[in-house]
N, C-alpha and C positions, 0 to 999 in steps of 0.2 A: 223158684220161689213162688209159693201159692198165694195169690192175692185174695183178701177177704172182701174187697170192693167188687161191685158188679162191673163186668166188662161188657161194653156194647160192641157187638161184632157184626160185620158184614162179610158174606161169602160171595165170591165171584168165580164161576166156572161154567164154561159153555157145555160141558158134558153133564147132562141132567142126572144120569145114574150116579156119577161120582158126587155131584152136589147133594143128592138125596142122602148118600152115605155120610157126608160131612155133617149134615143137619142132624142125623141120628146120633153122631158122636157127641154133639154139644147139647142135645135135649136133656140129658141127665145131669148136666153140670149146673148146679144151683146158682153160681155167681157169674155165669156167662149168659148174657141176654142176646139172642139172635135178632138183630134189627131187620135184616133182609138177607135172602139167599137168591142171588141173581144169576141167570144164565146168559144175560146180555151185558157186556162190559160197558156199553154206552149209557146204561142207566145209573151207573155208580155215582157219578158226580151229582146227579139230581137227588139221589138219596142223601148224600152227604150235606147237601144244602138244607135239607129239611129235618134231618134227625141227628141227635148227638151220637157220635161214633168214636170208639177208641181205637179199634184195629180193623183193617180190611185184609182178608185172606184172599190172595189173588192167584189164579191159574196163570202160568207163564204164557202158554200158547193158546190164544183165543182169536177168533175172527174179529174184524173191526179194530177196536183198540186192544192191542196185545198187552200182556202183563207188564212188560218193560215200560211201555208208553203210559200205561195207567198208573204205575208207581210214580213216574215223573210228574204226571198231572196232579196226583194227590199231594205229593210232597211240596209242589209249588204253591198250590192254593190252600192246603191245610197241613202245614208243617208239623203240627202237633199230633196228627193222626198217624198211628203206627201201621206199617205194612209188613205182611208175611207172604212171601211167594212160595207156592207149591208147584213142583214140576217133576216130570219124569226124566228131565235132562240134567245131568251133572256137568254143566259146561262152565269152566272157569271164566271164559270171556263174557258170558251172560252175567255171571255172578259179579264180576268186576264192574260191569256197566251198571248193574243195580246198586252196588255198594257206593259207587260215585254219585248216585242219586238218592242216597240216604235210606235205602231199604233197611228194615229192621231185622229181617230174618229170611232164611231160605231153607226149605225142607223138601226132601224128595217124597213123591207120592206113595212110595212103598213103605214109608215110615209107619211104625205102630201108632194107634190112636193116642196112647199115653205120651208119646213124643210130641204129638201135635198139641195136646193139652199143656204140656210143659213149655212148649214154645210160646203159646199164647200168654201164659202167666209170666214168663221171663220177659217177653217183649213189653207187656203191660207195666212191668216193674223197671222199665227203662234200660233193659239189657238187650244186647244183640243176641240172636239165636241162629246158629248155622249148624246143621247136623254134622256128625262126625265124618261121614262120607264126603260131604260137601267141603268141610274144612280141610281134609287131607288132600283132596284133589286140587283145591284152590291154592293151598300152601305150596304144594309141589310146583305148581305153575308160577306162583308169585316169587318164590325164592329159589329159582333154578339158576341164579347167577351168583357171582362172588360176594354180593352184598347181603347174602341171606342171614348174616349174623347180627344185623341191626335189630335191636330189641325196642319195643314200645315201653313207655313209662309204666304201664300196667304189668307188662311181663317182668320188668325189673323188680317191681314191687312184690310180685308173687314169688319170684326167684329168691328174694331176700327172706321171705317168710318160710319158703321150703328149706332154705339153709338154716333157719332158726328152729327147724324141726316142727313146724306147724303141720297139722294134718289137713287134708282137703276140706273137711267139715269146719275146722277152725279158721282156715283162710277164707272160706265162703262167709262165715259169720263176721269175721273182722272187717271184710271189705264190702259187706252187704250185697253179695252176688250169689248166684246159685252154684252148687257143686258142679253142675254140668259146665258152667263157664270156667270154673277153676281147672277142671280136667282138660278143657279145650286149650287153655293157656299153657298147661303143662305139656300137652302134646306138641304145641307149637314151639315151645322152648326146646324140647328134645330134638325136634327136626332142625330148627335153626342152628342149634349149637352142635349138632351132629354127635350127640351122646345117646347112650342106650338106656340109662336109668337115672334115678334120683342122685346116686353117688356121683355120676358125671356132671349133673347140674350143680351140685354142691362144690365140686372141684373147680368148675368154671367160675362160680361166684366168688370163691375164695381168692382166685387168681386175678379176677378182672373187675370186681365190684367192691 
């Protein structure tokens, strides 16, 4: 979902070359205002005290205050500020730890710029955003036991709409979420219910919901 409101953004990454690349991605985005681009994570809280900020984009591996610790600090002191973690590591343990501390998104550093822009807008619109690669690995880790068929309320809601022959676009519109989020829920449903396609989802829904 593309927001028309201005999004105040802070970037944090100790690799100056990567930070410069991130700045270049956002400079042509009219409704994204870059408040600060920091290579020192210890300066972040100082900026947040002085400037209005909507989202902080955080590198996971940094000297001093690392990304996991920084996310925790931000969420404790400024719970309304959103956080998006960027990392080269697709580690379910790290992701789980971040999710327990209310991180709003996790994206791998090899993602396309368009995915980063989509993540920013989705998070600003109060959605969670985790890339497909991250979702798949995390889900395999999380649901590797016999309890994998436990569905969330949102997944049940989407499953009912799929059964009612709603398209992805129609589901996104009805629930006020992005198509990316709908597709993520659909993939999670396929995995949890151990079915291969929409027909399998419909069959499960008719028998169990």
